[in-house]
C-alpha positions as CSV (number, residue, x, y, z in Angstrom):
1,M,31.7,-137.9,121.6
2,V,32.0,-136.2,118.3
3,I,32.9,-132.4,117.9
4,D,31.5,-130.9,115.0
5,M,34.9,-128.7,113.7
6,T,32.8,-127.5,110.4
7,P,34.1,-123.9,109.5
8,K,30.3,-122.8,110.1
9,K,30.7,-124.4,113.9
10,Y,33.7,-123.1,114.3
11,C,32.9,-119.7,113.7
12,Q,30.0,-119.8,115.7
13,M,32.3,-121.1,118.7
14,K,34.9,-118.6,118.1
15,S,32.2,-115.9,118.4
16,T,31.0,-117.2,121.8
17,T,34.3,-117.4,123.0
18,Y,34.6,-113.5,122.1
19,N,31.5,-112.5,124.0
20,N,32.2,-114.1,126.7
21,L,35.3,-112.7,127.2
22,L,34.0,-109.5,126.3
23,R,31.0,-109.6,129.4
24,L,34.4,-110.9,131.6
25,L,36.7,-107.7,130.7
26,T,33.6,-105.0,130.4
27,P,33.4,-104.5,134.0
28,I,37.5,-104.5,134.3
29,V,37.4,-101.6,131.8
30,V,34.8,-99.6,133.2
31,L,36.4,-99.7,136.3
32,L,39.8,-98.5,134.8
33,L,38.0,-95.9,133.0
34,L,36.6,-94.6,136.2
35,A,39.7,-94.5,137.9
36,G,41.5,-92.8,134.8
37,C,38.4,-89.9,134.8
38,K,39.2,-89.9,138.6
39,K,42.6,-89.1,138.2
40,T,41.9,-86.5,135.1
41,K,39.9,-84.6,137.6
42,D,41.9,-84.5,140.2
43,E,44.6,-83.1,138.1
44,T,42.4,-80.5,136.8
45,L,42.5,-78.7,140.2
46,N,46.2,-78.2,139.2
47,L,46.3,-76.6,135.4
48,P,49.4,-75.3,135.3
49,R,49.2,-75.7,131.0
50,Q,45.7,-74.8,130.8
51,F,46.0,-71.7,133.2
52,M,48.8,-69.9,131.4
53,P,48.3,-66.7,130.2
54,G,48.3,-66.1,126.3
55,T,51.4,-64.7,124.7
56,I,52.9,-61.3,125.4
57,K,52.2,-58.7,122.9
58,V,55.1,-55.9,123.8
59,T,54.2,-51.7,122.4
60,A,57.6,-50.1,122.8
61,G,58.1,-46.3,122.3
62,E,59.8,-43.4,123.7
63,T,59.4,-43.4,127.2
64,Q,57.1,-46.2,127.9
65,A,56.4,-50.0,127.0
66,K,52.9,-51.4,127.6
67,L,53.1,-55.0,127.4
68,D,49.3,-57.2,126.8
69,W,48.7,-60.9,127.1
70,G,45.8,-62.8,126.6
71,A,43.7,-63.7,130.1
72,S,44.4,-67.0,131.3
73,Q,41.7,-69.8,129.5
74,F,40.6,-70.8,133.2
75,A,40.5,-66.8,134.8
76,S,38.5,-66.3,137.8
77,A,37.6,-63.8,140.3
78,G,40.6,-62.8,142.6
79,M,43.1,-63.8,139.8
80,T,46.1,-62.2,139.6
81,Y,49.1,-62.1,137.6
82,T,53.3,-61.8,138.3
83,V,55.3,-59.9,135.7
84,E,58.9,-59.9,135.7
85,V,61.2,-57.9,133.8
86,S,65.2,-58.3,133.2
87,T,67.8,-57.9,130.9
88,D,68.5,-61.8,131.3
89,T,66.5,-63.5,128.7
90,M,66.6,-66.9,130.7
91,F,65.7,-65.3,134.1
92,Q,68.9,-66.6,135.8
93,T,69.1,-63.9,138.6
94,P,66.4,-62.2,140.4
95,A,64.5,-59.8,138.2
96,P,65.1,-56.0,138.8
97,I,61.1,-55.2,138.1
98,S,58.4,-57.7,139.3
99,K,55.0,-56.7,139.8
100,Q,52.0,-57.8,140.3
101,T,48.8,-56.7,138.6
102,E,44.7,-58.2,138.3
103,T,44.4,-57.0,134.9
104,P,46.3,-58.7,131.8
105,S,48.5,-55.6,130.7
106,L,50.9,-53.4,132.3
107,T,52.7,-50.0,131.4
108,L,56.5,-49.7,132.2
109,T,58.0,-46.4,132.1
110,E,61.4,-44.5,131.6
111,T,61.7,-44.1,135.3
112,E,61.8,-48.1,135.3
113,L,63.5,-48.9,132.4
114,E,66.9,-48.1,130.8
115,I,66.8,-46.2,127.8
116,E,68.2,-47.9,124.6
117,T,68.5,-51.2,126.9
118,K,67.1,-55.0,126.1
119,Y,64.6,-56.0,128.3
120,F,62.5,-59.4,128.5
121,A,59.2,-59.9,130.2
122,R,57.7,-62.8,131.6
123,V,54.2,-63.4,133.1
124,K,52.4,-66.1,135.0
125,A,49.1,-66.6,136.7
126,N,49.4,-66.5,140.5
127,A,47.8,-69.5,142.6
128,V,44.3,-68.7,143.5
129,G,41.7,-70.8,145.5
130,N,42.8,-74.8,144.9
131,T,44.5,-73.9,141.8
132,A,48.4,-73.8,141.6
133,Q,50.1,-70.7,139.9
134,S,50.6,-71.4,135.8
135,Y,53.9,-71.8,134.0
136,W,55.6,-68.8,133.1
137,V,54.8,-67.1,129.7
138,H,57.9,-65.5,127.8
139,S,58.3,-62.2,125.8
140,N,60.9,-61.2,122.7
141,G,63.1,-58.6,123.5
142,F,62.0,-55.2,123.8
143,R,63.5,-51.4,124.4
144,I,62.6,-47.6,124.6
145,T,64.1,-45.5,122.6
146,G,63.8,-42.5,125.1
147,E,62.6,-38.8,124.0
148,Q,65.0,-36.2,121.7
149,I,64.5,-32.7,122.9
150,F,67.6,-31.7,121.4
151,S,67.6,-29.7,118.0
152,A,70.4,-30.0,115.6
153,V,73.4,-27.9,116.2
154,L,73.4,-24.7,114.5
155,D,76.8,-24.6,112.1
156,A,77.0,-20.5,113.6
157,E,77.2,-22.2,116.9
158,L,79.8,-24.3,116.5
159,K,83.1,-23.4,116.8
160,D,86.6,-24.9,117.7
161,K,86.5,-24.5,121.4
162,S,82.7,-23.8,122.1
163,V,79.1,-24.9,121.1
164,I,75.7,-23.7,121.9
165,L,73.2,-26.5,122.8
166,R,69.6,-26.0,122.1
167,W,66.8,-28.2,123.0
168,R,62.7,-27.8,122.8
169,S,61.3,-26.3,125.8
170,Y,61.3,-28.9,128.5
171,A,60.6,-28.4,132.4
172,G,62.8,-29.9,135.2
173,L,66.1,-30.4,133.3
174,T,68.8,-30.5,135.7
175,R,72.2,-31.2,133.4
176,I,74.1,-32.1,130.5
177,M,76.9,-34.8,130.3
178,L,79.5,-34.5,127.8
179,T,81.7,-36.9,126.9
180,P,84.3,-37.3,124.1
181,A,83.4,-39.6,121.3
182,A,86.5,-41.5,121.2
183,G,86.1,-42.2,125.1
184,G,87.7,-40.2,128.1
185,T,86.1,-38.4,131.0
186,S,82.8,-36.9,130.9
187,R,81.9,-33.7,132.1
188,E,78.9,-32.7,134.1
189,I,77.4,-29.1,133.1
190,P,74.6,-28.3,135.7
191,L,71.9,-26.3,134.2
192,T,70.2,-23.1,135.7
193,A,67.1,-22.3,136.1
194,D,67.8,-19.3,133.5
195,D,69.2,-22.2,131.1
196,V,65.9,-24.1,131.3
197,T,64.1,-21.1,130.4
198,D,66.2,-20.4,127.2
199,A,66.2,-23.6,126.4
200,M,69.9,-23.2,125.8
201,K,73.2,-23.8,127.0
202,L,76.7,-22.0,125.7
203,I,79.6,-24.9,126.5
204,E,83.0,-23.3,126.1
205,G,86.5,-25.0,127.1
206,L,86.4,-27.9,124.3
207,T,88.9,-29.2,122.3
208,A,89.3,-28.5,118.5
209,Q,88.6,-31.4,115.5
210,T,87.1,-33.3,118.6
211,A,84.0,-35.4,118.3
212,Y,81.3,-34.9,121.5
213,V,78.5,-36.7,122.7
214,A,76.0,-34.7,124.8
215,T,73.2,-36.3,126.9
216,I,70.7,-33.9,128.7
217,Y,68.6,-35.0,131.7
218,Q,65.9,-34.4,133.7
219,N,67.0,-36.0,137.2
220,N,68.2,-39.5,136.4
221,V,66.0,-39.6,133.2
222,R,67.7,-39.3,129.7
223,K,65.9,-36.5,127.5
224,G,68.1,-36.3,124.2
225,V,71.1,-36.9,122.9
226,I,73.3,-35.1,120.0
227,T,76.8,-35.5,118.4
228,F,78.6,-33.1,117.3
229,T,82.4,-32.2,116.1
230,T,84.0,-29.0,117.1
231,K,85.8,-27.3,113.9
232,E,89.3,-26.8,113.3
233,P,90.9,-23.4,114.0
234,S,90.8,-21.3,111.1
235,I,94.3,-19.8,109.8
236,Y,94.2,-17.6,107.4
237,S,96.6,-16.5,104.8
238,I,95.7,-13.0,105.0
239,V,92.8,-11.0,106.8
240,L,91.0,-8.1,104.9
241,T,88.8,-5.1,105.9
242,P,86.4,-3.4,103.7
243,A,89.0,-1.0,102.7
244,D,90.7,-3.5,100.8
245,D,90.3,-5.0,97.2
246,L,88.6,-8.5,97.5
247,V,88.7,-9.1,93.7
248,A,92.5,-8.6,93.7
249,A,93.3,-10.5,96.9
250,V,91.4,-13.7,95.4
251,A,93.6,-12.9,92.1
252,A,97.0,-13.3,94.0
253,A,96.0,-16.0,96.5
254,A,97.8,-18.9,95.9
255,D,96.0,-22.8,96.0
256,G,94.5,-23.5,99.2
257,D,94.8,-20.0,100.6
258,L,92.1,-18.5,103.1
259,I,91.1,-15.3,103.0
260,G,89.5,-13.8,106.0
261,L,87.2,-10.7,105.8
262,Q,86.5,-8.4,109.0
263,P,83.2,-7.0,109.4
264,G,81.8,-4.7,106.7
265,T,80.6,-4.7,103.4
266,Y,83.2,-5.6,100.5
267,N,82.3,-4.5,97.1
268,C,83.6,-6.8,94.4
269,V,84.4,-3.8,91.8
270,D,87.5,-3.3,89.7
271,G,89.6,-0.3,89.1
272,T,86.8,1.9,87.3
273,G,84.7,1.0,90.2
274,A,82.1,-1.7,88.0
275,Y,81.5,-4.4,89.8
276,A,83.6,-7.5,88.5
277,N,83.4,-11.0,88.8
278,L,85.7,-13.0,91.4
279,V,87.7,-15.0,89.3
280,I,89.5,-18.6,90.9
281,E,91.6,-19.6,88.0
282,G,93.2,-23.1,88.3
283,K,93.1,-23.2,92.6
284,T,91.2,-23.5,95.3
285,V,90.4,-20.6,97.5
286,G,88.6,-20.1,100.6
287,I,86.9,-16.8,101.6
288,A,85.6,-16.6,105.2
289,S,84.2,-14.2,107.8
290,V,86.3,-13.8,110.7
291,S,83.1,-13.4,112.8
292,D,81.6,-16.8,110.9
293,N,78.4,-14.2,111.0
294,P,77.0,-13.5,107.7
295,A,74.7,-10.6,109.2
296,D,77.9,-8.4,109.9
297,T,80.3,-9.3,106.6
298,K,78.4,-8.5,103.3
299,V,80.0,-9.2,99.7
300,N,78.2,-7.5,96.8
301,Y,79.2,-9.5,94.0
302,R,79.0,-9.8,90.4
303,E,80.0,-13.7,89.8
304,V,82.1,-16.1,91.1
305,T,83.9,-17.9,88.2
306,L,85.4,-20.7,88.8
307,K,88.1,-21.1,85.8
308,G,90.1,-24.1,84.5
309,T,91.2,-27.3,85.8
310,G,91.8,-27.3,89.4
311,A,89.4,-24.1,90.3
312,G,87.2,-24.4,93.7
313,V,85.7,-22.7,96.3
314,R,85.4,-22.7,99.8
315,L,82.9,-20.0,101.1
316,R,82.0,-19.5,105.2
317,G,80.0,-17.2,107.0
318,I,79.4,-14.4,104.4
319,G,76.3,-12.5,103.0
320,F,76.6,-12.3,99.3
321,D,74.2,-10.1,97.5
322,G,73.9,-9.5,93.8
323,L,71.5,-6.8,93.9
324,A,74.3,-3.9,93.6
325,A,75.8,-5.2,90.7
326,G,72.1,-5.0,88.6
327,T,72.2,-6.6,85.4
328,A,75.3,-7.6,85.5
329,S,75.0,-10.3,88.0
330,A,74.4,-13.4,86.4
331,Y,75.2,-16.2,88.5
332,F,76.2,-17.0,91.5
333,I,79.2,-19.7,90.7
334,N,79.6,-20.1,86.9
335,L,82.2,-23.1,85.7
336,V,84.3,-22.3,82.5
337,G,87.1,-23.4,80.8
338,L,90.9,-22.0,80.8
339,G,90.9,-20.3,77.0
340,S,87.4,-20.5,76.4
341,D,84.0,-21.4,78.5
342,A,83.7,-24.7,76.8
343,E,87.1,-25.7,77.2
344,A,87.6,-29.2,78.8
345,A,88.4,-28.8,82.7
346,T,88.0,-30.7,86.4
347,F,87.2,-28.4,89.1
348,K,87.6,-28.8,92.5
349,N,84.5,-28.8,95.2
350,V,82.2,-25.9,95.7
351,I,81.6,-25.6,99.4
352,V,79.1,-22.7,100.4
353,D,78.6,-22.8,104.4
354,N,77.0,-20.8,106.9
355,C,76.1,-18.1,104.2
356,V,73.1,-15.8,102.8
357,V,73.3,-15.7,98.9
358,S,70.6,-13.5,97.6
359,N,69.8,-12.0,94.2
360,M,71.4,-13.9,91.4
361,G,70.7,-12.7,88.0
362,N,70.0,-16.2,86.4
363,C,70.8,-18.6,89.0
364,F,72.8,-20.2,91.7
365,F,74.9,-22.7,90.0
366,R,75.4,-23.0,86.1
367,G,77.6,-25.9,84.7
368,N,76.4,-26.8,81.2
369,R,78.8,-24.9,79.0
370,A,80.9,-27.4,78.0
371,A,80.0,-30.8,76.0
372,N,79.0,-33.8,77.5
373,N,81.2,-34.8,80.3
374,A,84.0,-32.2,79.4
375,H,83.3,-30.4,82.6
376,K,83.7,-32.3,85.8
377,I,83.5,-31.9,89.4
378,D,82.9,-34.3,92.5
379,T,81.1,-32.2,95.0
380,I,78.9,-29.4,95.0
381,R,77.6,-28.8,99.1
382,I,75.5,-26.1,100.1
383,A,74.8,-26.2,104.2
384,N,73.7,-24.2,106.7
385,S,72.7,-21.7,104.4
386,I,69.6,-19.4,103.0
387,I,69.7,-19.1,99.4
388,A,67.1,-16.8,97.9
389,D,66.1,-15.1,94.7
390,S,66.7,-16.1,91.1
391,R,65.8,-12.3,90.2
392,Y,65.5,-12.4,86.5
393,L,63.7,-15.5,86.3
394,S,65.8,-16.8,83.0
395,P,65.4,-19.8,81.6
396,Y,67.9,-21.3,83.6
397,T,67.3,-24.0,86.2
398,F,68.3,-23.3,89.6
399,F,71.2,-25.6,89.8
400,T,72.0,-26.0,85.8
401,M,74.0,-29.0,85.4
402,E,73.0,-30.5,82.2
403,K,76.0,-32.2,80.4
404,L,78.3,-32.0,83.8
405,E,79.9,-35.2,85.1
406,F,79.5,-34.6,88.9
407,K,79.5,-37.2,92.2
408,S,77.1,-35.2,94.4
409,L,75.0,-32.4,95.0
410,E,74.6,-32.0,98.7
411,M,71.7,-29.5,100.2
412,I,72.0,-29.7,104.0
413,N,70.1,-27.7,106.6
414,S,69.4,-24.8,104.4
415,T,66.9,-22.8,103.0
416,F,65.7,-22.5,99.4
417,N,63.4,-19.7,98.5
418,R,61.8,-18.3,95.1
419,L,64.4,-20.5,93.0
420,G,62.9,-19.6,89.6
421,R,61.2,-22.1,87.0
422,A,62.9,-25.4,88.0
423,I,65.4,-26.7,90.9
424,V,67.8,-29.4,89.4
425,G,68.1,-29.5,85.7
426,Y,70.2,-33.0,84.4
427,S,68.2,-33.5,81.4
428,T,70.8,-34.1,78.6
429,N,71.7,-37.9,78.6
430,I,75.2,-38.7,79.4
431,T,77.4,-42.1,80.7
432,V,79.3,-41.3,83.8
433,P,81.9,-43.7,85.5
434,V,80.2,-43.1,89.3
435,V,76.4,-42.8,89.5
436,P,76.0,-39.2,91.4
437,R,73.6,-38.4,93.7
438,I,71.7,-35.6,94.9
439,V,71.1,-35.0,98.7
440,I,68.3,-33.0,100.2
441,D,68.1,-33.2,104.1
442,Q,66.8,-30.8,106.6
443,C,66.0,-28.4,103.9
444,T,63.4,-25.7,103.6
445,I,62.1,-25.3,100.2
446,N,59.7,-22.5,99.3
447,S,58.2,-20.9,96.2
448,F,59.2,-22.5,92.5
449,G,58.2,-23.5,89.1
450,R,57.1,-21.1,86.6
451,D,57.1,-21.0,83.0
452,G,55.5,-24.1,82.2
453,R,58.5,-26.1,83.0
454,N,57.7,-29.8,83.4
455,N,59.9,-32.5,85.5
456,F,60.5,-28.7,87.6
457,F,61.8,-30.5,90.8
458,V,64.2,-32.8,89.4
459,D,64.8,-33.7,85.7
460,A,67.4,-36.2,85.6
461,N,65.7,-37.5,82.2
462,A,67.3,-41.1,81.4
463,N,70.6,-40.4,83.6
464,Q,71.5,-42.6,86.6
465,L,71.1,-41.0,89.6
466,T,70.4,-41.5,93.1
467,L,68.1,-38.9,94.4
468,T,67.6,-38.9,98.3
469,I,64.8,-36.2,100.0
470,E,64.7,-36.4,103.8
471,N,63.8,-34.2,106.9
472,S,62.5,-31.5,104.4
473,I,59.5,-29.3,103.8
474,I,58.9,-28.3,100.5
475,A,56.2,-26.1,99.7
476,N,53.9,-23.6,96.9
477,T,54.5,-24.1,93.3
478,P,54.2,-22.7,91.0
479,M,55.5,-19.1,91.6
480,S,52.8,-16.1,91.5
481,G,50.9,-15.8,88.2
482,Q,52.7,-18.8,86.6
483,T,52.0,-21.9,85.5
484,T,54.0,-25.3,85.2
485,G,53.6,-28.9,83.7
486,T,52.1,-31.6,86.1
487,S,55.1,-33.8,86.8
488,L,57.7,-32.9,89.4
489,I,60.4,-35.3,88.8
490,R,61.7,-37.0,85.8
491,G,63.9,-40.0,86.1
492,S,63.7,-43.4,84.3
493,A,66.9,-44.1,85.7
494,T,66.9,-42.8,88.8
495,T,66.7,-44.4,92.6
496,A,64.8,-42.0,94.7
497,T,63.8,-42.0,98.4
498,M,61.7,-39.6,100.2
499,R,61.2,-39.9,103.9
500,N,59.8,-37.8,106.9
501,C,59.2,-35.1,104.6
502,N,55.8,-32.6,104.6
503,Y,54.8,-31.0,101.4
504,F,52.1,-28.8,100.5
505,N,50.3,-26.4,98.1
506,L,52.1,-27.9,95.1
507,T,50.1,-27.6,92.2
508,D,50.6,-26.7,88.2
509,G,48.9,-23.1,88.9
510,A,46.3,-23.5,85.9
511,A,42.8,-22.0,86.0
512,T,41.2,-25.5,87.6
513,P,44.7,-26.3,89.4
514,T,45.8,-29.9,89.6
515,S,47.0,-30.9,92.7
516,L,50.8,-32.5,92.3
517,S,52.3,-35.1,94.5
518,F,55.9,-37.1,93.7
519,P,56.0,-40.1,91.2
520,A,55.7,-43.6,91.7
521,L,59.5,-43.9,91.0
522,V,60.1,-42.2,94.6
523,T,59.8,-44.6,97.8
524,Q,58.0,-42.7,100.4
525,Q,58.2,-43.1,103.9
526,N,56.6,-41.3,106.8
527,N,55.4,-38.2,104.6
528,T,52.7,-35.8,105.5
529,T,51.0,-33.2,103.9
530,V,50.7,-30.2,106.7
531,N,49.8,-26.9,105.4
532,L,51.6,-24.4,107.0
533,G,50.0,-21.5,105.4
534,W,53.3,-20.3,103.8
535,T,53.0,-17.7,101.0
536,E,55.7,-17.1,98.2
537,S,56.7,-13.7,99.8
538,Q,57.8,-14.6,103.2
539,N,61.2,-15.0,104.5
540,T,61.2,-16.7,107.5
541,F,59.6,-20.0,108.1
542,T,59.4,-21.0,112.0
543,L,57.5,-24.0,112.7
544,P,54.0,-23.4,115.2
545,A,54.5,-24.2,118.3
546,G,53.6,-27.8,119.3
547,S,53.3,-28.6,115.9
548,D,53.7,-32.0,114.9
549,L,56.7,-31.2,112.4
550,R,58.9,-30.3,115.3
551,T,59.2,-34.3,116.4
552,A,58.6,-35.4,112.8
553,S,62.5,-36.0,111.7
554,S,64.3,-39.2,111.4
555,S,66.0,-38.4,114.6
556,G,62.8,-37.4,116.4
557,G,63.6,-33.7,116.2
558,A,62.1,-31.1,113.6
559,I,62.1,-31.4,109.8
560,G,63.1,-28.6,107.5
561,D,66.1,-26.3,107.9
562,P,66.7,-26.4,111.8
563,R,67.1,-22.6,112.3
564,W,63.3,-22.6,111.8
565,A,62.7,-24.4,115.1
566,L,64.4,-22.8,117.5
């Protein structure tokens, strides 16, 4: 028998063989697929992965954390979830918090979570019917920050061995725990019903120059924490009474002396009774009230003159008033050279703390008398003070800093009111070895700008400068009946930030006023424009009860000068 193996015949035979083989294998493949389908169907009754909840989203705040997750893909009636929360990201030990919920969300509060403790959550869908429980879904870490009901400690209420702690009104407070910041034995201070009603507590028996951490509780729930450092005891070189000559005592003081003033009124006059400058020449002198209370210790001044290299001043707890000196009162602080006003000099620091300074003839600080860089100073610091009224509304800015080589101007926890044509003038371009900084923190600034002045908040021109404005309230431009330019800040080489502030009623005062805002060179964050209704004439700036500004600071407390939140 002859077999035809031509290519054509061979291909036909091969095709027939494949077809026969396919017919033979098809039932087997079908049986296998059916078996596989049956197995898959059986596995759908146990869907640990498809049954898993969706990704957990955690929203955590001061007093609670809310957990939300996507419902399971095959959710059905009767489905519940188990939520476990632990400080152990691996959940290797039993979770201290375990809850069941029928909805894909759960809120945990400060009664369940420790404040400032990092937690992790995991969620699973529980077994339902013939369906087994799902695998766990894990969250990222989260924590609650806790409330901050403490107010800032007022400088006048902080002593070497005592402090008054204040807080916003809050029911049910039970105790304060006081602990040395460096470690040591904690002290529990129970709160009476009167303490809670008064929202304040005097704590005595402290150690001088020691940092403390105070924590206030409602039962076992923390409601606020604050740190403070007690002051050093005041050791006076001499203590004066109002019958003594303050001008002569300052002239006779040695470098580093601290002059104490008993309560009363002191007139800075010469032998003829005419008002005279308090001249501090080539030395640093401190002048402080013994009571640390500017309300009961008053100095009628003409000017505090810092003269020559080494001159500096520390003022504390005094009420200074330039009104009695009349037109002779020109500046509060005036920098001059030793032989002449313009002679070069390197000054020591100017510190004004817990003072009330009013009625400057021209401005608060004049530092522009010398040539560029000829006058130098490290720090000008105004803290815990009230500064008001540039009386003659002259062409000087409140801080006249042109040509002055300085490192730091600090305005802290203070009120500045009716300031004249502009706040900081630093417009003469100079080269300095260290970039200076201006810090405005927890301040209330009201009523400034006049005489058509532009750049009337800070004018740094092309000078390098770091400007930080935070936790402050700025209001009311221009002064009554006046106009300004439309620019608040000039600073082509300035790095500026403004955060957690409120500003309102800032205009140029034109017939059709232009509303003013802070320029693009200022990086802004968490600022508001709540109009508090303040006017130029008022002298107190208490925040309304319940105002959001009472909790708007970076620390969760009030913004502006802390005294106005009490």
